[in-house]
N, C-alpha and C positions, 0 to 999 in steps of 0.2 A: 789412738787415744784422738778422742774428739776435742775441739777447739773450746776453749774455755770461754763463756758467754757472760760479761760481767754486769750488764744490765739487769740479768735474771739471777744476781745475787742479792737484790737490792727488793724489798715489797715495794706495792702500789703506792704506800703511805709514806715509802722513804723517800721514791723516787718524786712525788709531790712535794714533801719536803727541801726534798735537794732543789727542784725548780723554784719555790718561791723565794730561798735564799738567795740562789743566783741571780734571781731577776731583780730583785732588792737591790743588788751590786750595780746588775745592767741598768738599772732605771736612773740610780744615781749618775752613771756616767752618762745617758743620754740629756739629764737634766743639764747636765754642763755644756753638753754639746749643741742642745737651743739653743741657749742661753749665749753662746760664742754664735751661733746664725743670728741671734733674734737682735743681736747690735747691730745690726745693719739696720734695722728699724727706728731703734734708738738715733742712730747717726741721720736720718734722714727725716726726722720729726720735725717739725714746724720750730722754727727758731721760738728758747723757751725764754721771757723776759722776767726771769726773777727766780731766785733761790727755791721759792716752793715749787715751780714750774719746774726744776731741775729734779727736787726731791722727787714728784710724783713721777716724773719720766722715768727714773731710777729705780723706784721702787716698782712700778709697772711691768718695767722691762723684765727684773729678775722673779718678779711674782707672778706674770701674767705666762713668759715660756715654761716656767716649773710648771706652775698649772697644765699648760696644755700636753707636758708629758708625762704629768701624772693620769690625765684624763684618757689616753692613750693607753698605758699600763695597766689601769684598774678596767678601760673596757674594753681591749681586747688582749695583752699580754698576761695578766693575772687568769683569765679564765681558763687559759692554754695549758696552765700549770696542772690542771685536772685531766688532762690526758695521760698522766701515768708512764710519759716516757721522756727522760731528764735531755737524751739526745736530740730527739724530733722538736722539743721544748726551744732550745736555744736556737737551732736554726729556724724555726719560725721567729722568733723571735727577733734574730738578725735582718731577717726579709722583712718582717713588718715594721719595725725600727727604720731601716734604710727607704723606704716607701715613703715614710711620714717625714722625714729629713729632707727627701727631694719634693715631697709637695710644698714643705716650707720654703725651699730656696724658692720654690716656683714662683710662690703667693711675694717673697722678697721681693726678687724681679719684678712684679706686677706693681709694688707700691712704691718700688722707686721709679718706674715707668709712669704710672698712673696715679699714684697716693689712691689706692682703692685694693682691698683682697677680695680671694677668690668667693664668688658667688655663683646661683645658677645666673644671674642676669649677667656678671661679668664672663659667664666663660660663653654666654650665647654672641655677648659683643665681642671678643675675641675672636671667634668661629667667623663671625659675619664681616666686621665691620673695621676693625683694628689694623692699622700701618704697621706690620711687623720688621718694615725698614726704617724707624725714625724709632728708637729704642727700644723696640718689645721684641726680643729677638733672643731664643732660648739655645744659643750655639755654645754657651759656657757650661751646659748640660752636659757636654761631650768629656769636660773635664768633673765635672761633679760627681756624676756619677759613679766613676771610678776612686774617688776619693772619702765619698760618703762611706762605699762599702768597704774602705780599708780602714777608715776610722770605726766603721763597726764592728770586724773582726780584732780590732785592736779593744775596743771595749769587751768583746767576748773572749780574748785572751785573759785582760786585766781581772774580767769577773769571776773566770775560773780559779786565778791566784788568789785572789781577794777571799773564796770560798772555804780554801782550806789553811790559813791563816787564825792563828789561836791569838795573837795580840790585837786585842780590838781599836780601829781607828774612829777617832772621834770627830774625824773630818767631816765625813758626811751627814753627822747628827747635826754639828752647826752649820751647815750649807742648808741644811733643810729647815731648820728653826729661821735662819734669815730669812729664806722663800717665801715661809709661811706668815711671819710678820710682813716682809714686802707686801703680799697678796693683801695682805687683811687692810695694810697703812694705805694701799693704793686706791681700795674701794673706798675706803673711809672719805678718801681724799678727795675723790671725785664726788661723794656725795654730799659732802661739804658746799665745795665747789658747785654745782649744780643747783643746791639751797639760795648761795649767796651769789650766784651769777658772776664766780670768779674765771675771766675768759681764759687766764692764762693755762688753768688745766682742761677747762671743758674743751678746748680747742685739740685737746689731745687724748682723746677719748677713742679714736677710732684709729690708733699709731700701730695699735698691735692686733693680730689675726684675733678673731673669736673674744673681741674684750670688750664690743658695745655694739649695741644691734645697730645693724645699719639702716635707718631712715630719711625720708628724704630733708627732714629740718636737720638731722645729725650731719649729713653728708653736705648737703650746702652749707650749713655752717665751717664742716671742717677744712672747704675747698674755698674759702674766704668770703663769703658772699653773708655779711653782715654788718653791725653798721658802727662798730666801733675803729676809729682814728683812719678811716680808708685811705685818706693822702698820705697819712705818715706810711701807714702799712704798704702802699703801691708804691710809693719814693724807695722805699726799703727794700723792694723787691730783688731776688737773687735770678738773671736769667741768662739766658745765652742765645745769641741772635747773631747771626743765623746757627743754625742748628750744628752745620758741618760747612768748609770753606765752600765757595761756589765753583760749580765747573762751567766753565765756558768754550761754547764751542763756535768759533769764530765763523767756521763756515756756514755757518747757519743763522746768522744773524744779520738783518735786513738795514740795520743802520739807519733805517727811515726815521724823520722828522716826527716829532708825536707834538699833536694840539688837542689839548682837552676844554672841552667847551663845559663849564657848571653854568646850566641857568637855573641859580636857587630861586628855590619856591615854585616848583614847576613838580607838579603829579602827571603820571600817568593818564587819570580821568581827566587831566586839564587838554588833551590831545584831541580835536575835533577838525572838520572840515572847514568849518567858519572863520576861526581864530587862529588856527595853527596847519593850515594845508602842505604850509613848505615842509614841516616837522612830520605831516602825517607822511607827505611824499619821500622824505628821506628814510623814515620809516620802513617803506614798501623796497625802496630801490638798494637798501644797503642793507647791512646786518645787523638785524635788530633781536634785542632780548626782552622777549612779552612779561618774564617772570622776574623784573630785578628788583629788589630792595633793598632801602637803605639800613644798616646795623645800628646807627642811631638817629635819634631828633634832631642833634645840632649841627649846625654846619663845622664846626671845627673837629668836631669828633668825625664826621666823616672824610674831611680832608684828610686826619691822621692814616683814616684806616685805608684809604684810597692809596696814602703814601708809602705807608710800610706795609700793609697786608697783614695788619693785626690788629687785636684788640686794641682799644683807648685805654684799656687798664694799666697799662704798661706806658702809656706816656708822662708820665711824672719820674717813673725810672730813667726812662731813655733820656729827657731832658735833662735831667740831674748829673747824669753821664756823657751828653752830647752826643748821643747816638745818632746815626746818621741812617736813612732808609736804604738797605743794602742795592737797590734797583737805582737810586739815583747814584749813588757813589761809583757805580758801574758806569752810569752814562758822563761823570766826572771824568772817569778816566778815558771814556771812549769820545771827549771834547766837546760832548754836548753844549749849548749855548742852552741854561734853564734860565725861564723869564715865568713872572707871575704877573698878570693884567687884574688890577679887581677894581669895582666900583664902588664908591660909597653909597651909592642909591639904596634905600630900603631899609627896615628894619636893624641889619646884623650888626651886631659889634665887629669892632676890627678884628682882623683877623691876625691871632698870635700864632707865627712860624715858630715851629720848633726849634730851638737850640742849633740842632744838628743840621738843620737845613736855611742856614742863615746865610750860605753862600751863593743861593738863588737873586737873582734880579728883580725887584718885588717894587710894581709901580704903581700907584691909586689913584685912579681919574674920578670925576665928581659922578657923571654920568654912565648908563649902560653903551650909549652909543659909542661914546667915547672909546670905549675898550676895542671896540673893531677896530676904530682908525690907527688906537696904538698897535693892534696887533698886526696891521697891514704896515705899517713902517717899521716894525721889528723883523717883518718876514721879508722885505727887499732890502732892508740894508745888513742881512744877516748873512754869510753866505757859508759860515759853520751849521752843522745838524742843532736841529732846533728842539725842545721841549718847553712850549709853549702852554701854560694856562692860562684862559679866562673866565674869571668868574663873576656872572651879572646877576644881580642882586635885586633889582627893581620889585621883582614877585615876591619878592620876602615881606612887604609890608601887609599889616595885618589890620589896617583899617580901611582898606581898598573896598570903594562899591564895584557891583559885579560890571557895569561899563567901564569904569577905570579899568578896571583887571584886563577885561578882553582884548583894549586898547591896547596897554601894554602887551599881551600876547600877542596882537597881532604885529605891533611894532617891532618885538625879538624876532617874531618870524621872518618876517621880510628882511631886517639887518641881516640873520643867520645866513639865510639864503643867499643875499647879494655877497657877503664875506665868502662863502664855500664856492660860489660862482668865478669870485676874484682869483681864488687859489686855482680853481681849474683853470682858468684862463692863462695863467700864467707860468701854468704845466706844474704846481706844487702841488697838488692834491695827489696826483699819481704816485708821489715818491713821499707822501706823507700816512700815520696812523690818526684818524681823527674820530675823537670820544665825544659825543655829544651826550649831556644826563642832568643829573643836580644832584647838590649837596644838602640841598634840606628839601621836603615836600611843601605841598600849598600850605600855610599857615590855618586857611578858614577852613579846610578838611579834619573830622575827626574830631575828638574832643583833648582837651589839655588834660585832663585827668587820665584821662589812659595810660597808661604803660609805652602802649605800642601802638599806635593807629595804624592799622594794617596799609587802609585806602591813602593815607597821605604818603608815607613810608615807600607805595610803589611810585618808583619813577620810570621813566624812560632813558634807555641806555643804546644808543646808537653808534655802531662803529663802521667808519667808512678805512677798509686795508687798502695797503698800498698795492698798487698793481690791479684794482679791482677784484681784491680775494671777495669770496662769499658774498657776490650781489644779489639781492634780492632773497634774504634768507631769513628766517625767521624762527628765531629758538627758544624751544617753550621750556627749557630745563632753568632753576631756580640758581639766580647768581647774585652777587653783590659787590659790592664796593671793595671788598677783600678781593676780590676777583683781577682787580685792575693790576698792581704791583706783577705779580706773578705773568699776568698776559704779554705786560709790555717788557718783563725780562726773556723770556723765552720767545716773543716773535720779533724782537727789535734789537736786544741785545744779546742773545743766544745762549742765556743762561738754560742750562741742561740738567741742574740740579733739581731733585722732586721738590715741587714748590712748596711742600710741606715743612720744609728744610728753612722756611723765610717766611713764611706767611699761613694765615689760615684757609686761601683762596685757591684758585684751579687756573689754568690756560682757558681762555673764553673759548679758543677754537677746538676744544676738546674739556667742556665743563663734566661730563657726564652726568647722572641723575642722581639727585640727591631727598633725601627724605624732608629734611628742613635744613635751614640756614641757623646757625647760633650766633645770640649775640647777648649782652645785657646791658638793665639799667639798673645803676646803684646795686641796690643787695638781691634782686632779683634775676633770672635766667631767663631767658625769653627762646624759644622755639617758633621760627617762622617756616611758615607753608605755604602753598599757594592759597588754599582755603581757609586756614584757620592761623591764630596763632596761640599757642602754648605759653604758658607764664608760671615760673616756680618761685613762690614767693622765699624769704630767706627762712618764714616759720614754718614749713612744710607744707604750707598749702598750695594749690596747684588749681589752675582754672584755662580753659580755653574760652577764646572769642572767635565767632565766627558770626556776620553781619549784623555786626554790633550786638550782637546776645553773649551773655559772659555765662559758663559752666563751671560747676566745680569738676572737677576728675582727679581719678586717683593717681598722685604720683608714679612716675613712670622710671622704676631708678636704672633701668639699660640707658635710656636716653638721657637721664642727668650724668651717667658716666661717660656716656661720650662726647655731650656737651662740654662739661668742665673740662673733660680728657682736650677738648680744642683748644679751650680757652685758656689753658696753662698749660699749653704744650711747649711754652718758651720758660717757664719756671724753672728754674736749677734747684 
């Protein structure tokens, strides 16, 4: 007697009908599963400021996640019902549903790490640029894959059971009605918010995948580049700094003294054989970084960037919570004597020391000449390791005549040379790291209306390493003041943690090649390269400046994603 094949007992029409009925039960269970996974988006969404924002977020969660499941069913699963094989249809449905859930989990992890969703620019960026050691790894997939398959098998069993029940279940109908109402309501609220400019809702339109088309304007808006109460927003920022505990290798720490000389008001173009022969000689004799750019135009912001190694957007939050720079805190642990000497000369405002750095010894003197005098006194009278910062401000005066400025340059050049020779004669230069740079460029260069006057912001950066390391080396890689903190941390203090865990910068002994440097000015995102500056404004407009000429460009979403991820790396 032959084996009975039950599949042949049903006609093609009956197979299709059974597949369709089973598919509806399977769809409902996957609606619940997608909403469960999608709750992570709800959790990670920007802080809602009102009940209306919360209502929109809730409606979007239920409506959008249900909508995505329905789209997958209509485009993929429903057409498969017509293959005429109930068994094959169920197997294919489980495979497709599992793959879609894994794709959703992949997107969830990406949103948690970078606040973006899957797209072609994002995929390319993940392959080329993203650092998988700082929050964007997918090891959880080893657990997620079997878990998703198990849940889909459970949905398979429950759908089979529902198929043969005679009692009608009203819960799926109720849930689907709620999902439909939520979907329509969320889009209605979104349209109203767009028309009225209600930020509490428009800021959340990119929370869920495929919910709102990604444009430069929406992307920048959703990542905080807007004009709505910036100070309060930044002071309320939730951040993690550093991203992980610092790892210290004492054997690799030189524990040399650190002397940082800021000749404020000096730009790279000010260096010439007539006015600054000693600076030119230092540039040729020691380690010089030829493509060094200030991230900000004001001195205080650049001081923050060099001290913390992160964007000034975190300053209000750090100030309100009294957060120390991790590198300076490690210096305290190593009993460094930390001192700042500043001249009152020039047009600079009084330097506001971040609250977390009040422990340093702060001295003001009337003239730049006296800064060097005080510095030598400090060096001679201090037997401890020293972290000394000198701020020279005479060049920051905006009303200087050409000749007056040249005279100041010549005087500073000679005084700096004399100071360094004195250190060398006393045997201190051999055991010190000396950095010569500027915290603000020549105020007479560029147009003050420019968001980023590149010629002004291009400043010298010369490093005299302990023990004569890297003498006569010229580096052409892009660098900025963000690189200062991780360099001191690695080379002087033995911090072997990835610099990305506590700064935007890199160790200057191994800077690597970068296509651009990232910074911001208010609500504009700025990407700096040696030949041009690209500026992305909060209204979605983008243009590039090169040689004083401005040209409109098409926004590059890949660059936008990479840049905002850098700037927002420490936001929790």
